[in-house]
C-alpha positions as a Markdown table, in Angstrom:
| # | Residue | x | y | z |
|---|---|---|---|---|
| 1 | Met | -17.2 | -19.4 | -33.8 |
| 2 | Ala | -20.4 | -17.5 | -33.2 |
| 3 | Gly | -21.1 | -14.7 | -35.6 |
| 4 | Asp | -18.9 | -11.7 | -36.1 |
| 5 | Thr | -17.6 | -10.9 | -32.7 |
| 6 | Pro | -14.2 | -9.8 | -31.4 |
| 7 | Gly | -13.7 | -13.4 | -30.1 |
| 8 | Ala | -14.6 | -14.9 | -33.4 |
| 9 | Arg | -12.2 | -12.5 | -35.2 |
| 10 | Arg | -9.4 | -13.5 | -32.8 |
| 11 | Ala | -10.1 | -17.2 | -33.5 |
| 12 | Ile | -9.9 | -16.6 | -37.2 |
| 13 | Glu | -6.6 | -14.7 | -36.8 |
| 14 | Ser | -5.3 | -17.5 | -34.6 |
| 15 | Arg | -6.4 | -20.0 | -37.3 |
| 16 | Glu | -4.3 | -18.2 | -39.9 |
| 17 | Arg | -1.3 | -18.1 | -37.6 |
| 18 | Leu | -1.7 | -21.8 | -36.9 |
| 19 | Leu | -1.9 | -22.6 | -40.6 |
| 20 | Asp | 1.2 | -20.5 | -41.3 |
| 21 | Ala | 3.1 | -22.3 | -38.4 |
| 22 | Cys | 2.2 | -25.7 | -40.0 |
| 23 | Gly | 3.1 | -24.7 | -43.5 |
| 24 | Asn | -0.6 | -24.8 | -44.5 |
| 25 | Arg | -0.6 | -28.6 | -44.1 |
| 26 | Leu | -3.8 | -28.6 | -42.0 |
| 27 | Asp | -7.4 | -28.4 | -43.1 |
| 28 | Ile | -9.2 | -26.3 | -40.6 |
| 29 | Glu | -12.9 | -25.8 | -41.3 |
| 30 | Val | -14.6 | -22.8 | -39.7 |
| 31 | Ile | -18.2 | -23.4 | -38.6 |
| 32 | Asp | -20.3 | -20.4 | -37.5 |
| 33 | Ile | -22.7 | -22.0 | -35.0 |
| 34 | Leu | -25.2 | -19.2 | -35.6 |
| 35 | Ala | -25.3 | -19.7 | -39.4 |
| 36 | Arg | -24.9 | -23.5 | -39.3 |
| 37 | Pro | -26.2 | -24.9 | -36.1 |
| 38 | Asp | -26.7 | -28.4 | -37.7 |
| 39 | Ala | -23.0 | -28.6 | -38.7 |
| 40 | Ala | -21.9 | -27.4 | -35.2 |
| 41 | Glu | -24.1 | -30.1 | -33.6 |
| 42 | Ala | -22.7 | -32.8 | -35.9 |
| 43 | Ala | -19.2 | -31.7 | -35.1 |
| 44 | Gly | -19.9 | -31.9 | -31.3 |
| 45 | Ile | -19.2 | -28.2 | -30.7 |
| 46 | Leu | -20.6 | -27.3 | -27.3 |
| 47 | Ala | -18.7 | -24.0 | -26.8 |
| 48 | Thr | -16.9 | -21.5 | -28.9 |
| 49 | Pro | -14.3 | -21.2 | -30.1 |
| 50 | Thr | -13.5 | -24.9 | -30.4 |
| 51 | Leu | -10.6 | -26.4 | -32.3 |
| 52 | Ala | -11.0 | -30.2 | -32.9 |
| 53 | Asp | -8.9 | -33.0 | -34.4 |
| 54 | Glu | -11.5 | -35.4 | -35.9 |
| 55 | Ala | -8.8 | -37.6 | -37.5 |
| 56 | Ile | -8.1 | -39.4 | -34.3 |
| 57 | Gln | -10.3 | -41.4 | -32.0 |
| 58 | Pro | -11.5 | -40.2 | -29.7 |
| 59 | Pro | -11.4 | -36.7 | -31.2 |
| 60 | Arg | -9.3 | -34.1 | -29.3 |
| 61 | Arg | -11.0 | -30.7 | -28.7 |
| 62 | Leu | -9.4 | -27.5 | -27.5 |
| 63 | Ile | -11.9 | -24.8 | -26.3 |
| 64 | Gly | -11.0 | -21.2 | -25.7 |
| 65 | Asp | -8.2 | -18.9 | -26.7 |
| 66 | Phe | -5.9 | -20.2 | -29.5 |
| 67 | Ser | -3.5 | -17.3 | -29.6 |
| 68 | Asn | -0.6 | -19.2 | -28.1 |
| 69 | Ile | 0.2 | -21.2 | -31.2 |
| 70 | Ala | 3.0 | -23.2 | -29.5 |
| 71 | Gln | 0.5 | -24.5 | -26.9 |
| 72 | Val | -2.0 | -25.4 | -29.6 |
| 73 | Leu | 0.7 | -27.2 | -31.6 |
| 74 | Asp | 1.8 | -29.1 | -28.4 |
| 75 | Phe | -1.8 | -30.0 | -27.5 |
| 76 | Phe | -2.4 | -31.6 | -30.9 |
| 77 | Gly | 1.1 | -33.2 | -31.1 |
| 78 | Leu | 2.3 | -30.9 | -33.9 |
| 79 | Arg | 5.5 | -29.0 | -34.2 |
| 80 | Lys | 6.4 | -25.9 | -36.2 |
| 81 | Glu | 8.3 | -26.7 | -39.3 |
| 82 | Asp | 11.2 | -24.5 | -38.3 |
| 83 | Thr | 11.5 | -26.0 | -34.8 |
| 84 | Pro | 13.9 | -28.9 | -34.4 |
| 85 | Ser | 12.3 | -32.0 | -32.7 |
């Protein structure tokens, strides 16, 4: 995220919804690129908001609006706990 903007607040809200959907099994670090540009550079963040899965190689990155939780879960190969496979 980049500071305290409406987009950053939406990203934080989407993060909370994503964590709820996954039963809080994920660890999602929030990096404010304005406050921590070195961490953003090390994480390969080129645009905000960015959601990345660094546990796989190559890392998967989703840039933009994360409000559609089902799409985010599908992109990263995750499923809601209450959704049958």
